[in-house]
C-alpha positions as CSV (number, residue, x, y, z in Angstrom):
1,X,80.5,101.7,108.9
2,X,80.5,99.2,111.5
3,X,78.0,98.6,113.4
4,X,78.4,98.1,117.4
5,X,76.2,95.0,117.6
6,X,76.5,91.4,116.2
7,X,73.1,90.1,115.1
8,X,75.1,86.2,115.1
9,X,74.5,87.1,119.0
10,X,70.7,86.9,119.0
11,X,68.7,83.9,118.6
12,X,66.4,84.4,116.3
13,X,66.4,87.8,117.0
14,X,63.1,86.7,119.5
15,X,63.6,90.0,121.4
16,X,64.6,93.7,120.5
17,X,68.0,94.7,122.2
18,X,69.4,97.9,123.4
19,X,73.3,97.9,123.2
20,X,75.1,101.3,124.8
21,X,78.4,102.4,123.4
22,X,81.4,104.8,124.3
23,X,83.5,106.6,121.9
24,X,87.3,107.3,122.8
25,X,88.2,109.7,119.5
26,X,91.8,110.4,120.6
27,X,93.0,107.3,122.8
28,X,96.3,106.6,123.9
29,X,98.4,104.0,121.8
30,X,97.3,100.7,124.0
31,X,99.3,97.3,123.0
32,X,96.3,95.2,121.0
33,X,97.8,91.9,121.5
34,X,99.8,89.1,119.5
35,X,97.9,85.9,117.9
36,X,97.2,83.6,119.8
37,X,96.2,82.5,123.6
38,X,97.2,84.4,127.1
39,X,96.4,88.1,126.0
40,X,96.3,91.0,128.3
41,X,94.1,94.0,126.9
42,X,94.2,96.6,129.3
43,X,91.8,99.7,128.5
44,X,90.6,100.9,131.8
45,X,91.7,104.1,130.5
46,X,89.5,105.1,127.6
47,X,87.4,108.2,128.1
48,X,84.4,109.4,126.6
49,X,81.5,112.1,126.8
50,X,79.1,110.4,124.7
51,X,77.0,107.3,125.1
52,X,75.9,106.1,121.9
53,X,72.7,103.3,121.6
54,X,72.5,101.0,119.3
55,X,68.8,98.7,119.3
56,X,68.7,95.4,117.0
57,X,64.9,94.4,116.4
58,X,62.5,93.4,114.1
59,X,63.0,94.8,110.3
60,X,59.7,96.2,110.5
61,X,60.6,98.6,113.3
62,X,63.0,100.8,111.2
63,X,61.8,103.2,109.1
64,X,63.2,102.3,105.5
65,X,61.7,98.2,105.5
66,X,59.8,99.4,102.4
67,X,63.3,99.6,100.8
68,X,64.4,96.1,101.5
69,X,61.8,93.6,101.6
70,X,63.9,90.8,102.2
71,X,65.1,92.0,105.4
72,X,64.1,90.0,108.8
73,X,66.1,92.6,110.9
74,X,67.1,96.1,111.3
75,X,70.2,97.9,113.3
76,X,68.6,101.1,114.6
77,X,72.3,103.2,115.2
78,X,72.3,106.1,117.1
79,X,72.7,108.7,114.3
80,X,69.9,107.6,112.8
81,X,71.5,105.2,110.2
82,X,69.8,102.2,109.9
83,X,71.2,98.8,108.5
84,X,69.3,95.9,107.1
85,X,70.2,92.3,108.1
86,X,68.6,89.1,106.4
87,X,70.1,85.4,107.3
88,X,71.8,83.3,104.8
89,X,72.9,79.4,105.7
90,X,74.1,80.2,108.8
91,X,75.0,84.0,108.8
92,X,73.2,87.1,109.4
93,X,74.3,89.1,106.0
94,X,73.8,92.8,105.5
95,X,72.0,93.7,102.9
96,X,71.6,97.4,102.8
97,X,71.3,100.9,104.7
98,X,70.0,103.7,104.8
99,X,72.7,106.3,105.9
100,X,71.3,109.3,108.1
101,X,71.7,112.9,105.9
102,X,74.6,114.9,107.8
103,X,72.5,118.3,107.1
104,X,68.8,118.3,106.9
105,X,67.8,116.1,103.8
106,X,66.5,112.7,102.7
107,X,68.9,109.9,103.8
108,X,70.9,107.9,101.4
109,X,69.5,104.7,100.2
110,X,72.7,101.6,99.2
111,X,71.2,98.5,97.9
112,X,73.9,96.0,98.4
113,X,74.7,93.8,95.0
114,X,75.8,90.6,97.0
115,X,75.5,90.7,100.6
116,X,78.0,91.6,103.4
117,X,78.7,88.9,106.0
118,X,77.8,90.3,109.7
119,X,79.0,87.3,111.8
120,X,82.4,86.5,112.8
121,X,84.5,83.7,112.2
122,X,84.1,81.4,114.8
123,X,87.1,78.7,116.0
124,X,86.6,76.0,113.4
125,X,86.7,78.5,110.7
126,X,89.1,80.6,112.0
127,X,89.0,83.3,109.0
128,X,85.9,84.5,106.8
129,X,86.3,86.9,103.7
130,X,83.3,89.0,101.9
131,X,82.6,91.9,99.7
132,X,79.7,93.7,98.8
133,X,79.4,96.8,95.9
134,X,77.3,99.2,95.9
135,X,76.6,102.8,94.5
136,X,77.0,105.9,96.2
137,X,75.7,109.2,94.3
138,X,77.7,112.5,95.5
139,X,75.2,114.9,96.5
140,X,77.1,117.9,94.8
141,X,77.7,116.4,91.1
142,X,75.1,113.6,91.3
143,X,77.6,111.3,89.8
144,X,77.3,108.0,91.0
145,X,80.2,105.4,91.5
146,X,80.2,101.9,92.2
147,X,82.0,101.0,95.2
148,X,82.8,97.5,96.5
149,X,84.1,96.9,99.9
150,X,85.7,93.9,101.1
151,X,86.2,92.6,104.6
152,X,88.6,89.7,105.4
153,X,88.4,88.2,109.3
154,X,90.8,86.4,111.0
155,X,90.1,85.1,114.9
156,X,93.8,85.2,115.9
157,X,93.7,86.2,119.7
158,X,92.5,85.4,122.8
159,X,92.9,86.3,126.5
160,X,91.4,89.1,129.1
161,X,90.3,92.2,128.1
162,X,90.0,94.9,130.8
163,X,87.5,98.1,130.2
164,X,87.0,100.5,132.2
165,X,83.2,99.1,132.8
166,X,84.0,95.7,133.5
167,X,86.3,92.5,132.9
168,X,85.9,89.7,129.8
169,X,87.1,87.0,128.5
170,X,87.4,87.8,124.8
171,X,88.5,86.6,121.3
172,X,90.3,88.9,118.6
173,X,88.7,89.3,115.4
174,X,91.4,91.2,112.8
175,X,89.3,93.3,110.3
176,X,91.0,94.4,106.8
177,X,89.0,96.5,104.8
178,X,89.5,97.4,101.1
179,X,88.0,99.5,98.9
180,X,87.5,99.3,95.2
181,X,86.0,102.1,92.4
182,X,85.5,102.8,89.1
183,X,86.5,106.4,89.5
184,X,88.6,108.4,91.9
185,X,86.6,109.1,94.7
186,X,86.8,112.7,96.7
187,X,89.1,112.9,100.0
188,X,86.2,113.3,101.9
189,X,84.7,109.6,101.2
190,X,87.9,108.8,103.2
191,X,87.5,105.2,101.4
192,X,91.2,104.1,102.3
193,X,92.1,100.7,103.1
194,X,92.0,100.1,106.7
195,X,92.2,97.4,110.1
196,X,90.0,97.2,112.6
197,X,90.2,94.9,115.5
198,X,87.2,93.8,116.9
199,X,86.8,91.7,120.7
200,X,84.2,89.7,121.0
201,X,83.0,87.8,124.3
202,X,83.7,84.5,123.8
203,X,80.8,83.0,125.4
204,X,78.1,85.5,123.9
205,X,79.8,86.3,121.0
206,X,78.4,90.2,121.3
207,X,81.1,92.8,120.7
208,X,83.1,93.8,123.4
209,X,85.1,96.9,121.6
210,X,86.5,98.0,118.5
211,X,89.8,99.7,117.6
212,X,89.8,101.7,114.4
213,X,93.5,102.0,113.1
214,X,94.7,104.9,110.7
215,X,97.2,104.3,107.8
216,X,100.5,104.5,110.4
217,X,98.8,101.4,112.0
218,X,98.2,103.5,115.4
219,X,95.2,103.7,117.3
220,X,92.7,106.1,115.5
221,X,89.1,105.7,117.5
222,X,87.8,103.2,120.2
223,X,84.3,101.9,120.1
224,X,83.7,100.1,123.6
225,X,81.0,98.6,125.3
226,X,79.1,100.5,128.3
227,X,75.9,99.1,130.2
228,X,76.6,102.6,132.2
229,X,74.6,105.9,130.7
230,X,77.1,109.2,132.0
231,X,75.7,112.1,133.1
232,X,75.6,114.1,129.7
233,X,77.7,117.3,129.5
234,X,76.8,117.8,125.8
235,X,75.6,121.4,125.5
236,X,73.3,122.0,122.1
237,X,73.8,125.1,120.0
238,X,72.4,126.4,116.4
239,X,76.2,125.2,115.2
240,X,75.9,121.4,116.8
241,X,76.4,119.3,120.1
242,X,79.5,120.2,122.5
243,X,81.5,118.8,125.7
244,X,84.4,119.7,127.8
245,X,85.5,116.6,129.9
246,X,86.5,116.5,133.1
247,X,85.0,120.2,134.3
248,X,87.5,119.3,137.3
249,X,90.9,118.1,136.4
250,X,94.7,119.0,136.6
251,X,95.0,120.9,133.9
252,X,94.9,118.3,131.2
253,X,91.1,118.5,129.2
254,X,89.2,117.2,126.0
255,X,87.1,119.1,123.8
256,X,84.3,117.2,122.1
257,X,82.5,119.0,118.7
258,X,80.0,116.6,117.3
259,X,77.9,117.8,114.0
260,X,79.5,120.9,114.2
261,X,79.3,123.6,110.9
262,X,82.5,123.9,109.0
263,X,84.5,126.9,110.1
264,X,87.2,128.5,112.3
265,X,86.0,128.4,116.1
266,X,87.9,130.1,118.8
267,X,88.0,128.9,122.4
268,X,88.7,131.1,125.5
269,X,89.5,130.9,128.9
270,X,88.8,133.8,131.5
271,X,89.4,134.0,135.2
272,X,86.4,134.8,137.5
273,X,86.7,138.5,136.8
274,X,86.4,138.2,133.3
275,X,89.9,138.9,132.2
276,X,91.4,136.7,129.2
277,X,93.8,134.3,129.8
278,X,94.3,132.1,126.8
279,X,93.0,131.7,123.6
280,X,93.4,129.1,120.2
281,X,91.9,128.4,117.3
282,X,90.6,125.9,115.7
283,X,89.5,124.6,112.1
284,X,85.9,122.1,113.1
285,X,84.2,120.2,109.9
286,X,81.7,117.6,111.6
287,X,83.0,115.5,114.7
288,X,86.7,116.5,116.3
289,X,87.5,115.7,119.7
290,X,90.4,117.7,121.0
291,X,93.1,117.6,123.7
292,X,94.2,120.7,125.8
293,X,96.7,121.1,128.2
294,X,96.2,123.8,130.4
295,X,98.3,122.8,133.1
296,X,99.7,126.2,133.1
297,X,96.7,127.8,135.0
298,X,96.7,127.9,138.7
299,X,94.3,126.0,141.1
300,X,91.3,127.5,141.2
301,X,87.8,128.1,139.0
302,X,87.4,129.7,135.3
303,X,85.0,130.8,132.7
304,X,85.3,129.2,128.9
305,X,83.7,130.0,126.0
306,X,83.8,128.6,122.1
307,X,83.3,131.6,119.7
308,X,82.3,131.3,115.7
309,X,83.6,133.1,113.3
310,X,81.7,136.1,113.6
311,X,82.3,136.5,117.3
312,X,79.4,134.7,118.3
313,X,79.8,132.8,121.9
314,X,78.5,128.9,121.0
315,X,79.0,128.2,124.7
316,X,80.0,129.5,127.6
317,X,80.4,127.4,131.2
318,X,82.6,126.7,134.2
319,X,86.2,124.8,134.5
320,X,88.0,124.1,137.7
321,X,91.9,123.5,138.0
322,X,92.9,121.9,140.8
323,X,96.1,120.8,142.4
324,X,97.7,117.4,141.5
């Protein structure tokens, strides 16, 4: 897990700091730039219906401080995960974390054997390599697997970064992450080699944006800095949290499923007198964002509903289509 806060950006963590990020899980394939100066990164079209708050604070603010007595600070993530840090020389390093359970139950405690550097390379020392080993216990089989995670960070580009909520002078850090294990891990661990591009403010060193790449080197998702909370259109149900946006559109919409139980779900669109006009089925497991094109619908107001496998309505709301 990559924290969306840079501990090194805070001088001694004398004060707690809250930082907000939005997440676009289906971004377009943007130009992430080339090594060197003078890049122009245009990410103004990023979209999100979610707003995550992360707080960096003294270690005693965490719920699991007792497991990490050497920790000096903690990152309190929006999903309940807590990552603990201590200072090591001129760097802040991660020494472990408490991972929030996907369902009700106890958090998984990971105590790192070694430490993972959480600071970024500066311009005098343009690269940093670090690795950490930890034990992961499979909840189903109770088998323990030793996993080594390695990071190689290179500060290799600079330029102007345009985000939906601001413009920044930024540096780019290219991060390559690899995992090594003593056993073949199930696919659900998703610990395959991957690359991230981390954009940081040239002055404050705070993280502005993290771009996750997929195995085909295409943009998979983007976390981006935002100090503006949005009016949440998220609807809570016993299945999870759902949002559709924009609710007034030319027909291109996104559906966010957050924390949903695994299963088949139907998305159906009706006119205002209750006639079904269109439906589709999704296989949902956890967090997913899905794009749909409803431009075939005429201008007007519609109702949409999400149904679970038993045909129970998870949510029913209104949607408006306007002409382009």
